C-alpha positions as CSV (number, residue, x, y, z in Angstrom):
1,X,50.1,5.4,-58.1
2,X,47.1,3.6,-56.4
3,X,46.5,2.0,-59.8
4,X,50.1,0.6,-59.8
5,X,49.6,-0.8,-56.3
6,X,46.3,-2.4,-57.2
7,X,47.8,-3.9,-60.4
8,X,50.7,-5.3,-58.3
9,X,48.2,-6.9,-55.9
10,X,46.2,-8.4,-58.7
11,X,49.3,-9.7,-60.3
12,X,50.5,-11.6,-57.2
13,X,47.0,-12.9,-56.2
14,X,47.0,-16.7,-56.4
15,X,50.6,-16.7,-57.8
16,X,53.3,-18.9,-56.4
17,X,55.9,-16.6,-54.9
18,X,59.2,-17.6,-53.4
19,X,61.0,-15.3,-50.9
20,X,64.7,-16.0,-50.2
21,X,65.5,-15.1,-46.7
22,X,63.4,-15.0,-43.5
23,X,65.4,-12.3,-41.7
24,X,63.7,-9.5,-39.9
25,X,63.8,-7.3,-43.0
26,X,61.9,-9.9,-45.2
27,X,59.2,-10.9,-42.8
28,X,56.9,-7.9,-43.4
29,X,57.3,-8.6,-47.1
30,X,56.3,-12.3,-46.6
31,X,53.2,-11.2,-44.6
32,X,52.3,-8.5,-47.2
33,X,52.5,-11.0,-50.1
34,X,50.4,-13.6,-48.2
35,X,47.8,-11.1,-47.1
36,X,47.3,-10.1,-50.7
37,X,46.6,-13.6,-51.9
38,X,50.0,-14.9,-53.0
39,X,50.9,-18.5,-52.3
40,X,54.2,-17.9,-50.5
41,X,57.1,-20.2,-49.9
42,X,59.9,-18.8,-47.7
43,X,63.4,-20.1,-48.0
44,X,66.2,-19.7,-45.4
45,X,69.5,-21.4,-44.5
46,X,68.5,-21.5,-40.8
47,X,66.6,-24.4,-39.4
48,X,63.1,-24.3,-37.9
49,X,64.7,-24.5,-34.5
50,X,67.0,-21.6,-35.2
51,X,64.2,-19.4,-36.5
52,X,62.1,-20.2,-33.5
53,X,58.9,-18.2,-33.1
54,X,59.3,-16.6,-36.5
55,X,58.9,-20.1,-38.2
56,X,55.9,-21.0,-36.2
57,X,54.2,-17.7,-37.0
58,X,54.7,-18.1,-40.7
59,X,53.5,-21.7,-40.7
60,X,50.3,-20.7,-38.8
61,X,49.6,-18.2,-41.7
62,X,49.9,-21.1,-44.2
63,X,53.3,-20.2,-45.5
64,X,55.4,-23.1,-46.7
65,X,59.0,-23.2,-45.4
66,X,62.1,-24.6,-47.1
67,X,64.9,-24.5,-44.5
68,X,68.4,-25.7,-43.9
69,X,71.5,-26.3,-46.1
70,X,69.3,-27.2,-49.1
71,X,67.1,-24.2,-48.8
72,X,67.8,-23.1,-52.4
73,X,66.9,-26.4,-54.0
74,X,63.6,-26.6,-56.0
75,X,62.7,-22.9,-56.1
76,X,59.3,-23.1,-57.8
77,X,57.9,-19.6,-57.5
78,X,56.5,-17.8,-60.6
79,X,57.9,-14.7,-58.9
80,X,61.1,-14.9,-56.8
81,X,62.1,-12.2,-54.3
82,X,65.8,-12.6,-53.7
83,X,67.7,-11.5,-50.7
84,X,70.3,-8.7,-51.5
85,X,73.2,-10.9,-50.5
86,X,72.4,-13.6,-53.1
87,X,73.9,-12.8,-56.5
88,X,71.5,-12.6,-59.4
89,X,73.5,-15.2,-61.3
90,X,73.5,-17.8,-58.5
91,X,72.8,-21.2,-60.1
92,X,69.6,-21.6,-58.1
93,X,68.3,-18.3,-59.5
94,X,69.5,-19.1,-63.0
95,X,67.5,-22.4,-62.9
96,X,64.4,-20.5,-61.6
97,X,64.8,-18.0,-64.4
98,X,65.2,-20.7,-67.0
99,X,61.9,-22.2,-65.7
100,X,60.1,-19.0,-66.4
101,X,60.3,-17.2,-63.0
102,X,60.5,-13.5,-62.7
103,X,63.4,-12.6,-60.3
104,X,63.1,-9.4,-58.4
105,X,63.7,-7.9,-54.9
106,X,61.7,-6.0,-52.3
107,X,63.6,-2.9,-53.1
108,X,63.1,-3.1,-56.8
109,X,59.3,-3.5,-56.4
110,X,59.2,-0.7,-53.8
111,X,60.9,1.7,-56.3
112,X,58.2,0.8,-58.9
113,X,55.3,1.4,-56.5
114,X,56.4,4.2,-54.2
115,X,54.5,7.4,-54.8
116,X,56.8,9.5,-52.5
117,X,60.0,11.3,-53.5
118,X,62.9,8.9,-52.9
119,X,66.3,10.1,-51.7
120,X,68.9,7.3,-51.6
121,X,72.4,7.1,-50.3
122,X,75.2,4.7,-51.2
123,X,79.0,4.6,-50.8
124,X,81.7,2.5,-49.2
125,X,81.7,4.5,-46.0
126,X,79.3,6.9,-44.3
127,X,76.1,5.6,-45.7
128,X,74.3,5.0,-42.4
129,X,75.2,8.3,-40.8
130,X,74.4,10.3,-44.0
131,X,71.1,8.6,-44.5
132,X,70.1,9.2,-40.9
133,X,71.1,12.9,-41.1
134,X,68.9,13.4,-44.2
135,X,66.0,11.7,-42.5
136,X,66.4,13.9,-39.4
137,X,66.7,17.1,-41.4
138,X,63.6,16.4,-43.4
139,X,61.7,15.3,-40.2
140,X,62.9,18.4,-38.3
141,X,61.5,20.5,-41.2
142,X,58.1,18.9,-40.6
143,X,58.0,16.7,-43.7
144,X,56.5,13.3,-43.5
145,X,59.5,11.0,-44.0
146,X,60.1,7.3,-44.0
147,X,63.5,5.6,-43.3
148,X,64.4,2.3,-45.0
149,X,66.8,0.2,-47.0
150,X,69.6,-1.1,-44.9
151,X,68.3,0.8,-41.9
152,X,64.9,1.6,-40.6
153,X,62.1,-0.7,-41.6
154,X,61.1,-2.7,-44.7
155,X,58.9,-0.3,-46.7
156,X,57.1,-2.3,-49.3
157,X,54.4,-3.3,-46.8
158,X,53.8,0.4,-46.0
159,X,53.7,1.7,-49.6
160,X,49.9,2.1,-49.5
161,X,50.0,4.7,-46.8
162,X,52.6,6.9,-48.6
163,X,51.6,10.1,-50.5
164,X,53.3,12.0,-53.3
165,X,54.1,14.8,-50.8
166,X,56.1,12.4,-48.6
167,X,59.8,11.6,-48.7
168,X,61.5,8.2,-48.4
169,X,65.2,8.1,-47.4
170,X,67.0,4.9,-48.2
171,X,70.5,3.5,-47.4
172,X,71.4,1.2,-50.3
173,X,74.2,-1.3,-50.6
174,X,75.9,-2.5,-53.8
175,X,74.0,-5.8,-53.3
176,X,70.7,-4.0,-53.5
177,X,71.8,-1.7,-56.4
178,X,73.4,-4.5,-58.5
179,X,70.2,-5.3,-60.4
180,X,68.3,-2.0,-60.0
181,X,66.8,-0.5,-63.2
182,X,65.4,2.6,-61.4
183,X,67.2,5.4,-59.7
184,X,65.9,7.7,-56.9
185,X,65.0,11.4,-57.4
186,X,68.1,12.3,-55.3
187,X,71.1,10.0,-55.4
188,X,73.9,10.5,-52.9
189,X,77.3,8.8,-53.3
190,X,79.5,9.4,-50.2
191,X,82.6,7.8,-51.6
192,X,83.7,4.6,-53.4
193,X,86.7,2.5,-52.3
194,X,87.3,-1.3,-52.7
195,X,84.8,-3.3,-50.7
196,X,82.7,-6.5,-50.8
197,X,85.1,-8.1,-53.3
198,X,84.1,-11.4,-51.9
199,X,80.7,-10.9,-53.4
200,X,81.5,-8.9,-56.6
201,X,83.6,-10.4,-59.3
202,X,86.0,-7.5,-59.2
203,X,86.3,-3.8,-58.2
204,X,84.8,-2.7,-61.6
205,X,81.6,-4.6,-61.0
206,X,81.4,-3.1,-57.5
207,X,81.7,0.4,-58.9
208,X,79.1,-0.4,-61.6
209,X,76.7,-1.6,-59.0
210,X,77.1,1.7,-57.0
211,X,76.7,3.7,-60.2
212,X,73.2,2.3,-60.6
213,X,72.0,4.7,-58.0
214,X,72.2,7.5,-60.6
215,X,72.4,5.6,-63.9
216,X,68.6,5.7,-64.5
217,X,68.0,9.3,-63.4
218,X,66.6,11.8,-65.9
219,X,67.0,15.6,-66.0
220,X,64.8,16.1,-63.0
221,X,67.1,14.0,-60.8
222,X,69.9,15.3,-58.5
223,X,73.2,13.6,-57.9
224,X,75.2,14.5,-54.8
225,X,78.9,13.6,-55.3
226,X,82.2,13.7,-53.4
227,X,84.9,15.6,-55.4
228,X,87.6,14.4,-53.0
229,X,87.1,10.7,-54.0
230,X,88.5,9.8,-57.4
231,X,85.7,7.4,-58.4
232,X,82.8,9.6,-57.3
233,X,84.4,12.7,-58.9
234,X,84.4,10.8,-62.1
235,X,80.6,10.3,-61.9
236,X,80.0,14.0,-62.3
237,X,80.2,13.8,-66.1
238,X,77.8,10.8,-66.1
239,X,75.0,12.5,-64.2
240,X,72.0,13.3,-66.3
241,X,70.4,15.9,-64.1
242,X,71.5,18.4,-61.5
243,X,74.8,17.8,-59.7
244,X,75.7,19.0,-56.2
245,X,79.4,18.4,-55.4
246,X,81.0,18.5,-52.0
247,X,84.6,18.8,-51.0
248,X,87.2,19.7,-48.3
249,X,89.8,20.3,-51.0
250,X,88.2,22.1,-53.9
251,X,86.8,25.6,-53.3
252,X,84.9,25.3,-56.6
253,X,82.6,22.6,-55.1
254,X,79.0,23.5,-54.5
255,X,79.4,22.5,-50.8
256,X,82.8,23.3,-49.4
257,X,84.4,22.9,-45.9
258,X,87.2,25.4,-45.2
259,X,88.4,23.7,-42.0
260,X,86.0,25.6,-39.8
261,X,82.7,26.0,-41.5
262,X,80.6,24.4,-44.3
263,X,79.5,26.7,-47.1
264,X,76.9,26.2,-49.9
265,X,77.6,28.3,-53.0
266,X,79.7,30.6,-50.8
267,X,77.1,31.0,-48.0
268,X,77.9,29.6,-44.5
269,X,75.3,27.1,-43.4
270,X,77.0,25.2,-40.6
271,X,79.9,25.6,-38.2
272,X,81.9,22.4,-37.6
273,X,82.0,23.1,-33.9
274,X,78.2,22.5,-33.8
275,X,78.5,19.0,-35.0
276,X,78.2,16.7,-32.0
277,X,79.5,13.5,-33.6
278,X,83.3,13.4,-33.8
279,X,85.7,13.0,-36.7
280,X,86.5,14.7,-40.0
281,X,84.6,12.0,-41.9
282,X,81.4,13.1,-40.2
283,X,82.0,16.6,-41.7
284,X,81.9,14.9,-45.1
285,X,78.7,13.1,-44.1
286,X,77.1,16.4,-43.2
287,X,78.1,17.9,-46.5
288,X,76.6,15.0,-48.4
289,X,73.4,15.3,-46.3
290,X,73.2,19.0,-46.9
291,X,73.5,18.5,-50.6
292,X,70.5,16.2,-50.6
293,X,68.2,18.4,-48.6
294,X,69.4,22.0,-49.3
295,X,66.5,23.0,-51.5
296,X,63.9,21.1,-49.4
297,X,64.4,22.4,-45.8
298,X,64.9,25.8,-44.2
299,X,68.6,26.5,-43.6
300,X,68.1,26.8,-39.8
301,X,67.2,23.1,-39.7
302,X,70.8,22.1,-40.4
303,X,72.4,23.5,-37.3
304,X,69.5,22.3,-35.1
305,X,70.2,18.7,-36.2
306,X,73.9,19.1,-35.9
307,X,73.6,20.3,-32.3
308,X,71.3,17.5,-31.2
309,X,72.3,14.4,-33.2
310,X,74.6,12.2,-31.2
311,X,75.3,9.5,-33.8
312,X,73.9,6.2,-34.9
313,X,74.1,3.0,-32.9
314,X,77.2,0.9,-33.4
315,X,79.1,3.9,-34.8
316,X,81.7,5.2,-32.2
317,X,79.1,4.4,-29.6
318,X,80.2,4.9,-26.0
319,X,79.3,1.7,-24.1
320,X,80.6,2.6,-20.7
321,X,83.5,4.0,-18.7
322,X,85.1,1.6,-16.2
323,X,88.2,2.3,-14.2
324,X,89.0,5.4,-16.2
325,X,88.8,3.5,-19.5
326,X,86.2,4.3,-22.1
327,X,84.7,1.4,-24.1
328,X,83.5,2.2,-27.6
329,X,81.5,0.0,-30.0
330,X,82.0,0.8,-33.7
331,X,81.0,-2.6,-35.1
332,X,79.6,-0.8,-38.2
333,X,83.2,-0.3,-39.4
334,X,83.2,-2.9,-42.1
335,X,86.2,-1.8,-44.1
336,X,89.8,-0.7,-43.4
337,X,88.9,2.9,-44.4
338,X,86.1,3.0,-41.8
339,X,88.5,1.7,-39.1
340,X,91.1,4.3,-40.1
341,X,88.5,7.1,-39.8
342,X,87.4,5.9,-36.4
343,X,90.9,5.6,-35.1
344,X,91.6,9.2,-36.2
345,X,88.9,10.4,-33.9
346,X,90.8,9.5,-30.8
347,X,93.8,11.3,-29.3
348,X,93.9,8.8,-26.4
349,X,95.8,5.5,-26.6
350,X,93.6,2.8,-28.1
351,X,93.3,-0.9,-27.3
352,X,91.7,-2.2,-30.6
353,X,89.7,-5.3,-31.2
354,X,89.5,-5.9,-35.0
355,X,88.9,-8.6,-37.6
356,X,86.1,-10.6,-39.3
357,X,85.4,-12.2,-42.6
358,X,87.9,-11.6,-45.5
359,X,86.0,-9.7,-48.2
360,X,89.0,-9.9,-50.6
361,X,89.8,-6.2,-50.2
362,X,93.3,-4.7,-49.6
363,X,94.2,-4.0,-45.9
364,X,97.5,-2.2,-46.5
365,X,96.0,1.2,-45.5
366,X,95.0,0.1,-42.0
367,X,98.6,-0.5,-40.9
368,X,99.7,3.1,-40.4
369,X,96.6,4.3,-38.5
370,X,96.8,1.3,-36.2
371,X,100.4,1.9,-35.4
372,X,99.8,5.6,-34.9
373,X,96.9,5.2,-32.5
374,X,96.9,1.7,-31.0
375,X,98.9,0.6,-28.0
376,X,97.6,-3.0,-28.0
377,X,96.0,-4.9,-31.0
378,X,93.6,-7.8,-30.5
379,X,92.7,-9.7,-33.7
380,X,89.9,-12.1,-34.2
381,X,88.3,-13.8,-37.2
382,X,89.4,-14.7,-40.7
383,X,91.2,-11.4,-41.4
384,X,93.4,-11.6,-38.4
385,X,96.5,-12.6,-40.4
386,X,96.0,-10.1,-43.2
387,X,95.5,-7.2,-40.8
388,X,98.5,-8.4,-38.8
389,X,100.6,-8.5,-42.1
390,X,99.6,-4.8,-42.8
391,X,100.5,-3.8,-39.2
392,X,103.8,-5.9,-39.3
393,X,104.8,-4.2,-42.5
394,X,104.3,-0.8,-40.9
395,X,106.1,-1.8,-37.7
396,X,109.1,-2.8,-39.9
397,X,108.9,0.5,-41.7
398,X,108.8,2.6,-38.5
399,X,111.0,0.3,-36.5
400,X,108.3,0.3,-33.8
401,X,106.4,-2.5,-32.1
402,X,103.1,-2.9,-30.4
403,X,101.7,-6.0,-28.6
404,X,99.5,-8.1,-30.9
405,X,97.2,-10.9,-29.6
406,X,95.1,-13.4,-31.5
407,X,91.8,-14.6,-30.0
408,X,89.1,-16.9,-31.2
409,X,86.6,-16.2,-28.4
410,X,85.0,-12.7,-28.0
411,X,84.7,-13.0,-24.3
412,X,88.5,-13.6,-24.1
413,X,89.1,-10.7,-26.5
414,X,87.2,-8.3,-24.2
415,X,89.0,-9.6,-21.1
416,X,92.3,-9.2,-22.9
417,X,91.4,-5.6,-23.8
418,X,90.4,-4.8,-20.2
419,X,93.8,-6.2,-18.9
420,X,95.7,-4.1,-21.5
421,X,93.9,-0.8,-20.9
422,X,95.1,1.8,-18.4
423,X,93.1,4.8,-17.1
424,X,92.8,7.4,-19.8
425,X,92.8,4.7,-22.6
426,X,90.1,3.7,-25.0
427,X,89.0,0.2,-25.8
428,X,87.5,0.1,-29.3
429,X,85.7,-2.6,-31.3
430,X,86.2,-1.6,-35.0
431,X,85.9,-4.6,-37.4
432,X,88.2,-3.3,-40.2
433,X,86.2,-5.9,-42.2
434,X,82.7,-7.5,-42.2
435,X,81.8,-9.7,-39.2
436,X,79.5,-12.0,-41.0
437,X,81.8,-15.0,-40.5
438,X,80.5,-15.4,-36.9
439,X,77.4,-13.2,-36.9
440,X,74.5,-12.4,-39.3
441,X,75.3,-8.7,-39.2
442,X,77.4,-6.0,-37.4
443,X,74.5,-5.3,-35.0
444,X,74.8,-8.8,-33.5
445,X,78.6,-8.4,-33.0
446,X,78.2,-4.9,-31.5
447,X,75.5,-6.1,-29.2
448,X,77.6,-9.0,-28.0
449,X,80.5,-6.6,-27.4
450,X,78.2,-4.3,-25.4
451,X,76.9,-7.2,-23.4
452,X,80.4,-8.4,-22.5
453,X,81.7,-5.0,-21.6
454,X,78.7,-4.4,-19.3
455,X,79.5,-7.6,-17.6
456,X,83.1,-6.5,-16.7
């Protein structure tokens, strides 16, 4: 593997390389390329002023910057690292390809060079929690493990320190998988439901992107698949290697939850009461994680993690309790299904703040759980009206009404929630859609919510 890394370094030395995106995840890549002799141009829609110190640091290292609205004009790299959110067939990349450029991504190159065993997780819901659980179980077992992809840190710049005996756990989105031509040793698909249809041409393309996580496996690979989801159950017959299935409905699954305990091949490995993070969806996340690590870690590691893991940031995260009201940040909920799962965790009346960018996905399924759990609904962002339409249709069906407010300012939304909540209630931020219309990512939105709540 050292030969591969050295060959890569020799290949990029003195080459013109364009990197699209100067976000936190791409900066280590830019530095890595420059330090190994590439002539790097970094492109970003943000201005130099908006990038602040990051722009100055890159310029001091001799990296050329192309910034602002026209940042994709004139891409002249012989090698182009695209950001995951930019489609491979974007006109700017098509022009670069026609001019002889090789289009790739940090993740694609990492897969080519990584000597460690890669376990990767994708799915419409549950990716972050499942990925984190796998990482914690491997680490608890004493295995040297790296966490990356959509969470953790960019890993290409650390590939030289990795060994064949190490493990890498990755959370991968459909954006990252769309052009992948390599699959991990262990591929986990938590579920697949309509999502990101503002990026993908249609649902079929979204499914095909997700399927890439196992499409290039061989007989040595393992696919961990959810039998309770129609699409992922259909992938069982497409898997080329070992398959581990999990289910709450099918006793025949390799990993089965009977309502009380999780079993692997008929043997109890975890009691649900030991799981500290709430919600039935988290039982599914544990089953998926167990499927990924079951042959790699001692069984006693699984309950140790369950009893100590309190959840990932921005996922049903308790911010504070004020005046008998608990405020929860679940800004990671970027689909109607995630919001539905989060609402089902709470038995208390909920004041819900929801909305964001319209990803072109159906919102019908969010109407009933909102009406079942929510006492006051506060909507914000481009999806306000489509979420309201789903809730209004359910109100008409049930002949029941709840107060609905529309806000354009997050501070006003939090104040409205405070006024609407009574002791014993929950105030919840759960997007029900992506929040990228106003923020770069769900973390920014969640952090703003926490800041505003802590100011109350």
